[in-house]
mmJSON file of the N, C-alpha and C atoms, coordinates in Angstrom:
{"data_MODEL":{"atom_site":{
"group_PDB":["ATOM","ATOM","ATOM","ATOM","ATOM","ATOM","ATOM","ATOM","ATOM","ATOM","ATOM","ATOM","ATOM","ATOM","ATOM","ATOM","ATOM","ATOM","ATOM","ATOM","ATOM","ATOM","ATOM","ATOM","ATOM","ATOM","ATOM","ATOM","ATOM","ATOM","ATOM","ATOM","ATOM","ATOM","ATOM","ATOM","ATOM","ATOM","ATOM","ATOM","ATOM","ATOM","ATOM","ATOM","ATOM","ATOM","ATOM","ATOM","ATOM","ATOM","ATOM","ATOM","ATOM","ATOM","ATOM","ATOM","ATOM","ATOM","ATOM","ATOM","ATOM","ATOM","ATOM","ATOM","ATOM","ATOM","ATOM","ATOM","ATOM","ATOM","ATOM","ATOM","ATOM","ATOM","ATOM","ATOM","ATOM","ATOM","ATOM","ATOM","ATOM","ATOM","ATOM","ATOM","ATOM","ATOM","ATOM","ATOM","ATOM","ATOM","ATOM","ATOM","ATOM","ATOM","ATOM","ATOM","ATOM","ATOM","ATOM","ATOM","ATOM","ATOM","ATOM","ATOM","ATOM","ATOM","ATOM","ATOM","ATOM","ATOM","ATOM","ATOM","ATOM","ATOM","ATOM","ATOM","ATOM","ATOM","ATOM","ATOM","ATOM","ATOM","ATOM","ATOM","ATOM","ATOM","ATOM","ATOM","ATOM","ATOM","ATOM","ATOM","ATOM","ATOM","ATOM","ATOM","ATOM","ATOM","ATOM","ATOM","ATOM","ATOM","ATOM","ATOM","ATOM","ATOM","ATOM","ATOM","ATOM","ATOM","ATOM","ATOM","ATOM","ATOM","ATOM","ATOM","ATOM","ATOM","ATOM","ATOM","ATOM","ATOM","ATOM","ATOM","ATOM","ATOM","ATOM","ATOM","ATOM","ATOM","ATOM"],
"id":[1,2,3,4,5,6,7,8,9,10,11,12,13,14,15,16,17,18,19,20,21,22,23,24,25,26,27,28,29,30,31,32,33,34,35,36,37,38,39,40,41,42,43,44,45,46,47,48,49,50,51,52,53,54,55,56,57,58,59,60,61,62,63,64,65,66,67,68,69,70,71,72,73,74,75,76,77,78,79,80,81,82,83,84,85,86,87,88,89,90,91,92,93,94,95,96,97,98,99,100,101,102,103,104,105,106,107,108,109,110,111,112,113,114,115,116,117,118,119,120,121,122,123,124,125,126,127,128,129,130,131,132,133,134,135,136,137,138,139,140,141,142,143,144,145,146,147,148,149,150,151,152,153,154,155,156,157,158,159,160,161,162,163,164,165,166,167,168,169,170,171],
"type_symbol":["N","C","C","N","C","C","N","C","C","N","C","C","N","C","C","N","C","C","N","C","C","N","C","C","N","C","C","N","C","C","N","C","C","N","C","C","N","C","C","N","C","C","N","C","C","N","C","C","N","C","C","N","C","C","N","C","C","N","C","C","N","C","C","N","C","C","N","C","C","N","C","C","N","C","C","N","C","C","N","C","C","N","C","C","N","C","C","N","C","C","N","C","C","N","C","C","N","C","C","N","C","C","N","C","C","N","C","C","N","C","C","N","C","C","N","C","C","N","C","C","N","C","C","N","C","C","N","C","C","N","C","C","N","C","C","N","C","C","N","C","C","N","C","C","N","C","C","N","C","C","N","C","C","N","C","C","N","C","C","N","C","C","N","C","C","N","C","C","N","C","C"],
"label_atom_id":["N","CA","C","N","CA","C","N","CA","C","N","CA","C","N","CA","C","N","CA","C","N","CA","C","N","CA","C","N","CA","C","N","CA","C","N","CA","C","N","CA","C","N","CA","C","N","CA","C","N","CA","C","N","CA","C","N","CA","C","N","CA","C","N","CA","C","N","CA","C","N","CA","C","N","CA","C","N","CA","C","N","CA","C","N","CA","C","N","CA","C","N","CA","C","N","CA","C","N","CA","C","N","CA","C","N","CA","C","N","CA","C","N","CA","C","N","CA","C","N","CA","C","N","CA","C","N","CA","C","N","CA","C","N","CA","C","N","CA","C","N","CA","C","N","CA","C","N","CA","C","N","CA","C","N","CA","C","N","CA","C","N","CA","C","N","CA","C","N","CA","C","N","CA","C","N","CA","C","N","CA","C","N","CA","C","N","CA","C","N","CA","C","N","CA","C","N","CA","C"],
"label_alt_id":[null,null,null,null,null,null,null,null,null,null,null,null,null,null,null,null,null,null,null,null,null,null,null,null,null,null,null,null,null,null,null,null,null,null,null,null,null,null,null,null,null,null,null,null,null,null,null,null,null,null,null,null,null,null,null,null,null,null,null,null,null,null,null,null,null,null,null,null,null,null,null,null,null,null,null,null,null,null,null,null,null,null,null,null,null,null,null,null,null,null,null,null,null,null,null,null,null,null,null,null,null,null,null,null,null,null,null,null,null,null,null,null,null,null,null,null,null,null,null,null,null,null,null,null,null,null,null,null,null,null,null,null,null,null,null,null,null,null,null,null,null,null,null,null,null,null,null,null,null,null,null,null,null,null,null,null,null,null,null,null,null,null,null,null,null,null,null,null,null,null,null],
"label_comp_id":["MET","MET","MET","THR","THR","THR","SER","SER","SER","ASN","ASN","ASN","THR","THR","THR","GLU","GLU","GLU","LYS","LYS","LYS","GLN","GLN","GLN","LEU","LEU","LEU","LEU","LEU","LEU","ILE","ILE","ILE","LEU","LEU","LEU","GLN","GLN","GLN","GLN","GLN","GLN","ASN","ASN","ASN","GLN","GLN","GLN","GLN","GLN","GLN","LYS","LYS","LYS","ARG","ARG","ARG","SER","SER","SER","LYS","LYS","LYS","CYS","CYS","CYS","LEU","LEU","LEU","VAL","VAL","VAL","TYR","TYR","TYR","THR","THR","THR","ARG","ARG","ARG","VAL","VAL","VAL","MET","MET","MET","GLY","GLY","GLY","TYR","TYR","TYR","HIS","HIS","HIS","ARG","ARG","ARG","PRO","PRO","PRO","VAL","VAL","VAL","GLU","GLU","GLU","SER","SER","SER","PHE","PHE","PHE","ASN","ASN","ASN","ILE","ILE","ILE","GLY","GLY","GLY","LYS","LYS","LYS","LYS","LYS","LYS","GLY","GLY","GLY","GLU","GLU","GLU","HIS","HIS","HIS","ARG","ARG","ARG","GLN","GLN","GLN","ARG","ARG","ARG","THR","THR","THR","HIS","HIS","HIS","PHE","PHE","PHE","LYS","LYS","LYS","GLU","GLU","GLU","GLN","GLN","GLN","HIS","HIS","HIS","ASP","ASP","ASP"],
"label_asym_id":["A","A","A","A","A","A","A","A","A","A","A","A","A","A","A","A","A","A","A","A","A","A","A","A","A","A","A","A","A","A","A","A","A","A","A","A","A","A","A","A","A","A","A","A","A","A","A","A","A","A","A","A","A","A","A","A","A","A","A","A","A","A","A","A","A","A","A","A","A","A","A","A","A","A","A","A","A","A","A","A","A","A","A","A","A","A","A","A","A","A","A","A","A","A","A","A","A","A","A","A","A","A","A","A","A","A","A","A","A","A","A","A","A","A","A","A","A","A","A","A","A","A","A","A","A","A","A","A","A","A","A","A","A","A","A","A","A","A","A","A","A","A","A","A","A","A","A","A","A","A","A","A","A","A","A","A","A","A","A","A","A","A","A","A","A","A","A","A","A","A","A"],
"label_entity_id":["1","1","1","1","1","1","1","1","1","1","1","1","1","1","1","1","1","1","1","1","1","1","1","1","1","1","1","1","1","1","1","1","1","1","1","1","1","1","1","1","1","1","1","1","1","1","1","1","1","1","1","1","1","1","1","1","1","1","1","1","1","1","1","1","1","1","1","1","1","1","1","1","1","1","1","1","1","1","1","1","1","1","1","1","1","1","1","1","1","1","1","1","1","1","1","1","1","1","1","1","1","1","1","1","1","1","1","1","1","1","1","1","1","1","1","1","1","1","1","1","1","1","1","1","1","1","1","1","1","1","1","1","1","1","1","1","1","1","1","1","1","1","1","1","1","1","1","1","1","1","1","1","1","1","1","1","1","1","1","1","1","1","1","1","1","1","1","1","1","1","1"],
"label_seq_id":[1,1,1,2,2,2,3,3,3,4,4,4,5,5,5,6,6,6,7,7,7,8,8,8,9,9,9,10,10,10,11,11,11,12,12,12,13,13,13,14,14,14,15,15,15,16,16,16,17,17,17,18,18,18,19,19,19,20,20,20,21,21,21,22,22,22,23,23,23,24,24,24,25,25,25,26,26,26,27,27,27,28,28,28,29,29,29,30,30,30,31,31,31,32,32,32,33,33,33,34,34,34,35,35,35,36,36,36,37,37,37,38,38,38,39,39,39,40,40,40,41,41,41,42,42,42,43,43,43,44,44,44,45,45,45,46,46,46,47,47,47,48,48,48,49,49,49,50,50,50,51,51,51,52,52,52,53,53,53,54,54,54,55,55,55,56,56,56,57,57,57],
"pdbx_PDB_ins_code":[null,null,null,null,null,null,null,null,null,null,null,null,null,null,null,null,null,null,null,null,null,null,null,null,null,null,null,null,null,null,null,null,null,null,null,null,null,null,null,null,null,null,null,null,null,null,null,null,null,null,null,null,null,null,null,null,null,null,null,null,null,null,null,null,null,null,null,null,null,null,null,null,null,null,null,null,null,null,null,null,null,null,null,null,null,null,null,null,null,null,null,null,null,null,null,null,null,null,null,null,null,null,null,null,null,null,null,null,null,null,null,null,null,null,null,null,null,null,null,null,null,null,null,null,null,null,null,null,null,null,null,null,null,null,null,null,null,null,null,null,null,null,null,null,null,null,null,null,null,null,null,null,null,null,null,null,null,null,null,null,null,null,null,null,null,null,null,null,null,null,null],
"Cartn_x":[155.567,155.363,153.944,153.805,152.476,151.969,150.657,150.067,150.042,149.772,149.704,148.6,147.472,146.357,146.747,147.451,147.896,148.873,149.733,150.67,149.911,148.894,148.102,147.375,146.817,146.126,147.089,148.272,149.281,149.651,149.837,150.168,149.022,147.779,146.619,146.547,146.796,146.753,147.847,149.015,150.126,149.865,149.155,148.915,147.535,146.811,145.437,145.361,146.327,146.296,146.513,147.148,147.425,146.24,145.279,144.161,143.146,142.449,141.382,140.209,139.05,137.843,137.804,137.436,137.328,135.849,135.382,133.993,133.87,132.875,132.615,131.341,131.416,130.267,129.801,128.52,127.973,126.979,126.765,125.854,124.44,123.536,122.136,121.259,120.479,119.528,120.183,121.363,122.003,122.88,122.98,123.878,124.641,125.711,126.566,126.164,126.138,125.722,126.644,126.983,127.827,127.055,127.7,127.071,126.681,127.448,127.149,125.791,125.233,123.932,122.766,123.059,122.01,121.358,120.107,119.464,119.975,119.594,120.121,119.885,118.691,118.362,119.204,119.372,120.157,121.636,122.163,123.555,123.768,122.812,122.906,122.866,121.992,121.891,123.203,123.815,125.085,126.189,126.223,127.24,127.114,125.89,125.669,125.927,126.137,126.362,127.649,127.656,128.84,129.672,130.917,131.82,132.685,133.025,133.856,134.922,135.959,137.023,137.007,137.036,137.042,138.437,138.532,139.834,140.202,141.443,141.943,142.878,142.74,143.614,144.903],
"Cartn_y":[38.615,37.198,36.793,35.668,35.211,34.127,34.043,33.033,31.681,30.655,29.292,29.178,29.834,29.796,30.44,31.542,32.213,31.331,30.608,29.694,28.564,28.039,26.949,27.425,28.63,29.177,29.379,29.834,30.032,28.7,27.672,26.34,25.814,25.991,25.544,26.269,27.549,28.322,27.872,27.574,27.146,25.774,24.923,23.552,23.362,24.425,24.335,23.549,23.708,23.025,21.521,21.088,19.666,18.937,19.677,19.072,18.472,17.444,16.843,16.518,16.408,16.15,14.691,14.463,13.123,12.794,11.746,11.331,10.293,10.481,9.544,8.791,7.473,6.634,5.94,5.644,4.884,3.88,2.826,1.779,2.123,2.202,2.527,1.492,0.787,-0.195,-1.166,-1.649,-2.681,-2.203,-0.898,-0.404,0.806,1.162,2.267,3.555,4.633,5.938,7.021,8.031,9.125,9.99,10.339,11.137,12.524,13.062,14.407,14.481,13.336,13.349,13.289,13.161,13.122,14.491,14.49,15.761,16.229,17.414,18.023,17.132,16.575,15.726,14.468,13.835,12.599,12.876,14.036,14.406,14.577,15.223,15.398,14.065,13.183,11.847,11.079,11.214,10.534,11.036,12.349,12.933,12.404,12.058,11.612,10.117,9.389,7.946,7.648,6.526,6.07,5.224,5.618,4.861,3.967,2.822,1.9,1.291,0.798,0.085,-1.363,-2.264,-3.684,-4.083,-4.786,-5.2,-6.564,-6.661,-7.91,-8.566,-9.87,-10.598,-11.021],
"Cartn_z":[54.536,54.841,54.471,53.75,53.324,54.257,54.371,55.247,54.539,55.305,54.78,53.727,53.954,53.004,51.684,51.741,50.517,49.742,50.448,49.796,49.103,49.784,49.203,47.956,47.994,46.827,45.661,45.95,44.909,44.253,45.066,44.536,43.673,44.124,43.341,42.006,42.014,40.776,39.81,40.329,39.483,38.874,39.58,39.123,38.501,38.25,37.748,36.438,35.553,34.262,34.403,35.465,35.683,36.314,36.82,37.531,36.573,37.028,36.238,37.171,36.6,37.375,37.82,39.055,39.61,39.779,39.123,39.252,40.359,41.212,42.302,41.944,41.958,41.658,42.926,43.004,44.107,43.544,44.268,43.809,44.256,43.3,43.587,42.902,43.677,43.144,42.158,42.478,41.683,40.548,40.339,39.292,39.807,39.135,39.57,38.868,39.636,39.131,39.655,38.84,39.346,40.341,41.432,42.486,41.96,40.992,40.484,39.795,39.375,38.705,39.696,40.993,42.018,42.175,42.637,42.971,44.336,44.763,45.996,47.214,47.327,48.474,48.525,47.38,47.318,47.582,47.123,47.4,48.905,49.58,51.026,51.748,51.284,51.868,51.681,50.52,50.243,51.168,51.437,52.329,53.753,54.169,55.541,55.74,54.68,54.786,55.546,56.229,56.944,55.999,55.789,54.929,55.79,55.306,56.076,55.184,55.824,55.121,55.587,54.64,54.96,55.396,56.503,57.008,56.438,55.988,55.43,56.439,56.585,57.524,56.883],
"occupancy":[1.0,1.0,1.0,1.0,1.0,1.0,1.0,1.0,1.0,1.0,1.0,1.0,1.0,1.0,1.0,1.0,1.0,1.0,1.0,1.0,1.0,1.0,1.0,1.0,1.0,1.0,1.0,1.0,1.0,1.0,1.0,1.0,1.0,1.0,1.0,1.0,1.0,1.0,1.0,1.0,1.0,1.0,1.0,1.0,1.0,1.0,1.0,1.0,1.0,1.0,1.0,1.0,1.0,1.0,1.0,1.0,1.0,1.0,1.0,1.0,1.0,1.0,1.0,1.0,1.0,1.0,1.0,1.0,1.0,1.0,1.0,1.0,1.0,1.0,1.0,1.0,1.0,1.0,1.0,1.0,1.0,1.0,1.0,1.0,1.0,1.0,1.0,1.0,1.0,1.0,1.0,1.0,1.0,1.0,1.0,1.0,1.0,1.0,1.0,1.0,1.0,1.0,1.0,1.0,1.0,1.0,1.0,1.0,1.0,1.0,1.0,1.0,1.0,1.0,1.0,1.0,1.0,1.0,1.0,1.0,1.0,1.0,1.0,1.0,1.0,1.0,1.0,1.0,1.0,1.0,1.0,1.0,1.0,1.0,1.0,1.0,1.0,1.0,1.0,1.0,1.0,1.0,1.0,1.0,1.0,1.0,1.0,1.0,1.0,1.0,1.0,1.0,1.0,1.0,1.0,1.0,1.0,1.0,1.0,1.0,1.0,1.0,1.0,1.0,1.0,1.0,1.0,1.0,1.0,1.0,1.0],
"B_iso_or_equiv":[0.0,0.0,0.0,0.0,0.0,0.0,0.0,0.0,0.0,0.0,0.0,0.0,0.0,0.0,0.0,0.0,0.0,0.0,0.0,0.0,0.0,0.0,0.0,0.0,0.0,0.0,0.0,0.0,0.0,0.0,0.0,0.0,0.0,0.0,0.0,0.0,0.0,0.0,0.0,0.0,0.0,0.0,0.0,0.0,0.0,0.0,0.0,0.0,0.0,0.0,0.0,0.0,0.0,0.0,0.0,0.0,0.0,0.0,0.0,0.0,0.0,0.0,0.0,0.0,0.0,0.0,0.0,0.0,0.0,0.0,0.0,0.0,0.0,0.0,0.0,0.0,0.0,0.0,0.0,0.0,0.0,0.0,0.0,0.0,0.0,0.0,0.0,0.0,0.0,0.0,0.0,0.0,0.0,0.0,0.0,0.0,0.0,0.0,0.0,0.0,0.0,0.0,0.0,0.0,0.0,0.0,0.0,0.0,0.0,0.0,0.0,0.0,0.0,0.0,0.0,0.0,0.0,0.0,0.0,0.0,0.0,0.0,0.0,0.0,0.0,0.0,0.0,0.0,0.0,0.0,0.0,0.0,0.0,0.0,0.0,0.0,0.0,0.0,0.0,0.0,0.0,0.0,0.0,0.0,0.0,0.0,0.0,0.0,0.0,0.0,0.0,0.0,0.0,0.0,0.0,0.0,0.0,0.0,0.0,0.0,0.0,0.0,0.0,0.0,0.0,0.0,0.0,0.0,0.0,0.0,0.0],
"pdbx_formal_charge":[null,null,null,null,null,null,null,null,null,null,null,null,null,null,null,null,null,null,null,null,null,null,null,null,null,null,null,null,null,null,null,null,null,null,null,null,null,null,null,null,null,null,null,null,null,null,null,null,null,null,null,null,null,null,null,null,null,null,null,null,null,null,null,null,null,null,null,null,null,null,null,null,null,null,null,null,null,null,null,null,null,null,null,null,null,null,null,null,null,null,null,null,null,null,null,null,null,null,null,null,null,null,null,null,null,null,null,null,null,null,null,null,null,null,null,null,null,null,null,null,null,null,null,null,null,null,null,null,null,null,null,null,null,null,null,null,null,null,null,null,null,null,null,null,null,null,null,null,null,null,null,null,null,null,null,null,null,null,null,null,null,null,null,null,null,null,null,null,null,null,null],
"auth_seq_id":[1,1,1,2,2,2,3,3,3,4,4,4,5,5,5,6,6,6,7,7,7,8,8,8,9,9,9,10,10,10,11,11,11,12,12,12,13,13,13,14,14,14,15,15,15,16,16,16,17,17,17,18,18,18,19,19,19,20,20,20,21,21,21,22,22,22,23,23,23,24,24,24,25,25,25,26,26,26,27,27,27,28,28,28,29,29,29,30,30,30,31,31,31,32,32,32,33,33,33,34,34,34,35,35,35,36,36,36,37,37,37,38,38,38,39,39,39,40,40,40,41,41,41,42,42,42,43,43,43,44,44,44,45,45,45,46,46,46,47,47,47,48,48,48,49,49,49,50,50,50,51,51,51,52,52,52,53,53,53,54,54,54,55,55,55,56,56,56,57,57,57],
"auth_comp_id":["MET","MET","MET","THR","THR","THR","SER","SER","SER","ASN","ASN","ASN","THR","THR","THR","GLU","GLU","GLU","LYS","LYS","LYS","GLN","GLN","GLN","LEU","LEU","LEU","LEU","LEU","LEU","ILE","ILE","ILE","LEU","LEU","LEU","GLN","GLN","GLN","GLN","GLN","GLN","ASN","ASN","ASN","GLN","GLN","GLN","GLN","GLN","GLN","LYS","LYS","LYS","ARG","ARG","ARG","SER","SER","SER","LYS","LYS","LYS","CYS","CYS","CYS","LEU","LEU","LEU","VAL","VAL","VAL","TYR","TYR","TYR","THR","THR","THR","ARG","ARG","ARG","VAL","VAL","VAL","MET","MET","MET","GLY","GLY","GLY","TYR","TYR","TYR","HIS","HIS","HIS","ARG","ARG","ARG","PRO","PRO","PRO","VAL","VAL","VAL","GLU","GLU","GLU","SER","SER","SER","PHE","PHE","PHE","ASN","ASN","ASN","ILE","ILE","ILE","GLY","GLY","GLY","LYS","LYS","LYS","LYS","LYS","LYS","GLY","GLY","GLY","GLU","GLU","GLU","HIS","HIS","HIS","ARG","ARG","ARG","GLN","GLN","GLN","ARG","ARG","ARG","THR","THR","THR","HIS","HIS","HIS","PHE","PHE","PHE","LYS","LYS","LYS","GLU","GLU","GLU","GLN","GLN","GLN","HIS","HIS","HIS","ASP","ASP","ASP"],
"auth_asym_id":["A","A","A","A","A","A","A","A","A","A","A","A","A","A","A","A","A","A","A","A","A","A","A","A","A","A","A","A","A","A","A","A","A","A","A","A","A","A","A","A","A","A","A","A","A","A","A","A","A","A","A","A","A","A","A","A","A","A","A","A","A","A","A","A","A","A","A","A","A","A","A","A","A","A","A","A","A","A","A","A","A","A","A","A","A","A","A","A","A","A","A","A","A","A","A","A","A","A","A","A","A","A","A","A","A","A","A","A","A","A","A","A","A","A","A","A","A","A","A","A","A","A","A","A","A","A","A","A","A","A","A","A","A","A","A","A","A","A","A","A","A","A","A","A","A","A","A","A","A","A","A","A","A","A","A","A","A","A","A","A","A","A","A","A","A","A","A","A","A","A","A"],
"auth_atom_id":["N","CA","C","N","CA","C","N","CA","C","N","CA","C","N","CA","C","N","CA","C","N","CA","C","N","CA","C","N","CA","C","N","CA","C","N","CA","C","N","CA","C","N","CA","C","N","CA","C","N","CA","C","N","CA","C","N","CA","C","N","CA","C","N","CA","C","N","CA","C","N","CA","C","N","CA","C","N","CA","C","N","CA","C","N","CA","C","N","CA","C","N","CA","C","N","CA","C","N","CA","C","N","CA","C","N","CA","C","N","CA","C","N","CA","C","N","CA","C","N","CA","C","N","CA","C","N","CA","C","N","CA","C","N","CA","C","N","CA","C","N","CA","C","N","CA","C","N","CA","C","N","CA","C","N","CA","C","N","CA","C","N","CA","C","N","CA","C","N","CA","C","N","CA","C","N","CA","C","N","CA","C","N","CA","C","N","CA","C","N","CA","C","N","CA","C","N","CA","C"],
"pdbx_PDB_model_num":[1,1,1,1,1,1,1,1,1,1,1,1,1,1,1,1,1,1,1,1,1,1,1,1,1,1,1,1,1,1,1,1,1,1,1,1,1,1,1,1,1,1,1,1,1,1,1,1,1,1,1,1,1,1,1,1,1,1,1,1,1,1,1,1,1,1,1,1,1,1,1,1,1,1,1,1,1,1,1,1,1,1,1,1,1,1,1,1,1,1,1,1,1,1,1,1,1,1,1,1,1,1,1,1,1,1,1,1,1,1,1,1,1,1,1,1,1,1,1,1,1,1,1,1,1,1,1,1,1,1,1,1,1,1,1,1,1,1,1,1,1,1,1,1,1,1,1,1,1,1,1,1,1,1,1,1,1,1,1,1,1,1,1,1,1,1,1,1,1,1,1]
}}}
């Protein structure tokens, strides 16, 4: 019997070719920039930000 984690790893390995990289952009000083280009400090700061969802009536 395999554990849930082993099943998840097997599924990920089987679907590896279907996966693609997802770029996350954020607005910095009036323009959009990919988060992956941030330095270590800025990446940590981005992780600590509070994200919100705007409610529509």
